[in-house]
Every structure is written in structure tokens, then in C-alpha cells.
N, C-alpha and C positions, 0 to 999 in steps of 0.2 A: 319364421326367419326370412323367408323369401320376400314377404311384404316389407319387412324392415329394410332389406337390401335394396328393394325397388325405391322406397322413400329416400333412403340414404343417397343413392345415385341421382335421384331427382333433385335433392337439395344441393348436392355437391356440384351438379351441372350448372346450377344458377350462379355459382361462384366462378367456376373456370370457363364458362361460356359467355361471360359478361365483362364489360370494361371495368366495372367497379371492382371485381376481384383482382384484376391485374394492377389496378391503381393502388389497392391496399398492399399488395405484395411489393410494388415499387416503393411505396412510402415507408414500409417497414425496413426494406433493404437500404434505403437512403439514410434513415435515422440510425440504423445499426452501423453503417459505414461511417457516418459522422461521429458516432460515439467512439469508434476505434481511432479515428484521426485525432480526436481530442486526447484520448488516452496516450497515444504515441507522442504527441507534443508535450504532454505533461510529464511523462516518464523520462523522455530524452534517452540518454545513454546510461541512466542509473539503474542498477539491478534491483529487482524487487522479489522478495520471497513469496509474495501473494500471487496466487494463480490469476491469470488474466480474466478468467471467467468471473471470479469474485470481484475484481476491479470493475468489470462491466456492470455487474449487478448493483454496485454501489453508486453508479451514475444515475441521473434522472432520465436518461434516454430510455432505459429499460422500462421504467414505470410510465413514461410518456407514451411508449408504444402500447403497453397494456391498457392504459386508461382510454386511449383514443381508438385503438383498433377494435376492442371488444364491442363497444356500442355500434360502430359502423358495420361489423360483421353480422351482428344479431338483430339490428333494427327492423330488417325486412322479414325475418323468419315467420312471424305470425301477423304482424301489422300489415304488411303488403298484401297478404292473402285475404285478410279481412276487408281491406279497402277495395280490392278488386272483385270480391265475391267468390273467389275460388276456394276460400277456406271452408265455407259451408258445403260446397260440392265435394271437397276432399273428405270431410267428416261424415258425409252420407254414404261413402264407399265402405266396403267391409273391412275397415282397419280400426284398430283400437286407439284410444287417446294416448295411451302410454307409448305405443309404437310411433305415433306422430311426433311426440315430444322428444323421445330418445333419438329418433332418426335425425331430426332437425339439429338437436344439440351435438350429436356425433359428427354430422357433416360440418358444422361450424368449427368444432374442435379440430377436426382433421385439416381443414383449410387453414386454421390458425397456426397449426404446427408446421405446415408447408411454407407459410410465410416466414418462419424463423430459420429455414434451412440455409439462407445466405450467411447466417451467423457462423456456420462451420467454415465457409470460405474465408471469412475475415480472420478466424483463428488460424487456419492453415497458412494464409498469406504471412501473418506475423511470425509463425514458426519458421517459415522458409527463409525469411530475410534476417531473423534474429538467431537462427540455428539453435534455438532453445525449445525444449518440449515441456516447459512448465505449464501445467494446466491443460495438457493435451492427452493425458492418459485416459484410459477407458472409464475409470471410476469418476474422474472429474467431469468428463463430458456427459457420462450418464446421469450424474447428479444435477448437472446444469439443465439438461433437457427434461429431467423429471420435474425440476422446479418450474420450468416454462410450462410444462403440461399441467401441473396441478394449479398453478396460478391462473393459467388461461382457462382451465375448467371452471374455476370459481367465478371469475369475472364474466365469462361467457354465460354461465348459469344466471347471473344477475341480468344480463342482457336478454336472455330468453324469457325470464319473468317479466321484464319491462315491456318487451315486444308483445307478450300475450295480453297486456292490459289495455291496449289502445289500438286504433286503426291507423293512426298517424306514425309514419316512420320517424319523422323528426321528433315527435313527442317521446317515442320509444327510445331513441338515441339520447335524448336529454335525461330521461328517467334513469337509464342505465349509467350514464356518465355521473349523475349525482350520487347514485348508490356506490359506484366505484370509487369516487372521491371520498365519500364518507368512510368506506372501508380503508382507504389509503390514509385518511386522517387518524383512524384508530391505530394504524401502525405507528404513526408519530407519537400518539399518546402512550402507546406501550413502551416506546423507547424513553419517554420522558419520566414516566412514573418509576420511582425506585423500587427495587425488588424487596418486598416485605411478605410477611406471612398472611396477610389479609386475603380473603377470598375474592374481594373485588379486583385487587391487583393481579391475582392469579388468573382471573377470567380474562382481563384485558391483555395479559401476557400472551394469551393464545393468538391474539391479533398482531403479534410482533412480526409483521410481514418481512421487514428488513433483516432481522436476525435469522429468520427461517430461510430466506433466500440466500443469505451469506453461507449458511450451513450446506445448502444444496450445491452452491457453486464451488465449494471446497471438496465436494464429493462425500459429505457427511450426511447420513440418512438418519433423521430423527423421526421415529414413528409417531410422536405426538403431533408434529407438523403435518405428516401425511394424514393422520386421522382427522385433523382439523379441516384441512382442505377438502377432503372427501365428504366429511359430514356436512360442511357448509354448502358444497356443490349439490349434494343430494337434497338438502333442505330447500334450496331455491328451485330446483327442478320439480320437487314435490308441489311447491306453490304454483309453479307453472302448470302442472298437470291439473290441479284443482281449479285454476282459472279456466283452462280449456274445458274441463268437465262442467263448468258452471253454466254453459249454454243450455244444458238439459234442464236447468232449474227455472229457466225463464219461460 
């Protein structure tokens, strides 16, 4: 466990001690603020029974942040170290491959969640000026951040896998982006296919990201969505571990 925390702090330091990390946080904050400006302009003075968190999830700003931030956060995790030669030095130290993969992923996920903290400020500002507490109860906020956490974990695991495949950070970012867009497209496909009893449609329904995120934003916890996100995340982390271990076969 001590080795894990050492690796975790090392990776986290590369985010918070570099300009890139603060640029990512600033970009996420900007897009989040713009999304709420658009929401306020569209809603005007009309009351809405829908929680603000759910309205935010229905905008493209949320998915734009996820699709763009995840490749940028993860592109350097393995690719940069391979290009600089420090990866081989790291792997010759008495640390396990699993510890390296988990520590890098955990640091990326922690930084990703920190980048979303300004979202709370936007919600509380709206609550202050509207004098309404719709969507600000503990259950709704908990569901919102659980959705952010699970979605981020899945897309970051895609990025970890992409970064482990190449020495080029740009190539890693492009591979991660393409994988993320493909997963996003499956969400559209799940929305378009009518609900029938066929196993094909039922499988695609698991990729219904928009419906799942809507449930999280309302504070509704669907265990099927949680199992899907966790299973897919572990699957891509497993692939990442196998790629890291493949250096021993060469």
C-alpha cells in the first residue's frame, strides 16, 4: 500500500505542479460556466420541475467536457514515460504492474473529479439568486457526482488503454478520443433503437449513456448502470495491464 501511495502522489504531482493541469481545470470551469449561462437564458423566468442537474446533463457541454478532458488527462500517463525512457526505469524498480496501472488511473480520476468541483459553485450561485433548492438536496447532488465519477472512470480507462499502446502523446489522445466518440455514438444508437425483447437491443440498451446519466442527475440509483460502468472500466484497465505486462514477452 505504501508503494501505491508513493506512485499515486507522484502522478498527482504531475497534474497539480504543471501548467497543463491548471489549463484543464480552467477549461472545464469555463465550459461549465457557459453551460449554466445558456441554461439560464433558455429557462428565463419560467419554472421547471426538472432538477438543474438533469438539465445540465442533457446539454452537450457535459459530454464535450468528458470527451475532450479524458484524452488530455490520460495521454501522458504511459506514453510520455515511454518516450522519455523513464517507464523502463520505473518498471525495473520493485513495484508491480498492477500497482503502476491502478496508481496512474486513480491519480487521473482524482484530478478529473477535482476539475468538476466548480460545478458546485455554479449550482449554489443559481440557488442563491433564484431562492430555490430544486436539485440541491443531498440525494440529487450525490447522484450527480456519482454519475460524473462513473462516467469519468469509464472514459479515463479508455484513455489509459490508449496511452499504454503508444509512445506518442498525440496518438494516445487521438485513440482515446476515437474510442470515446464511438462509445458516445453507441449511446445515440441505444436511444434510437426501439425497446424490444431481442437480445441485440437489450445489449445495446446497456450503452444508453444519456438515460443513465439522466437517472443519476435525478438522484435515481440504477444498479444495472453502476454494474455496467464498473465492468467496462475494469475491462479496459485489464487490457491496459496486459499491454504493460507485454513488455516481458518481447
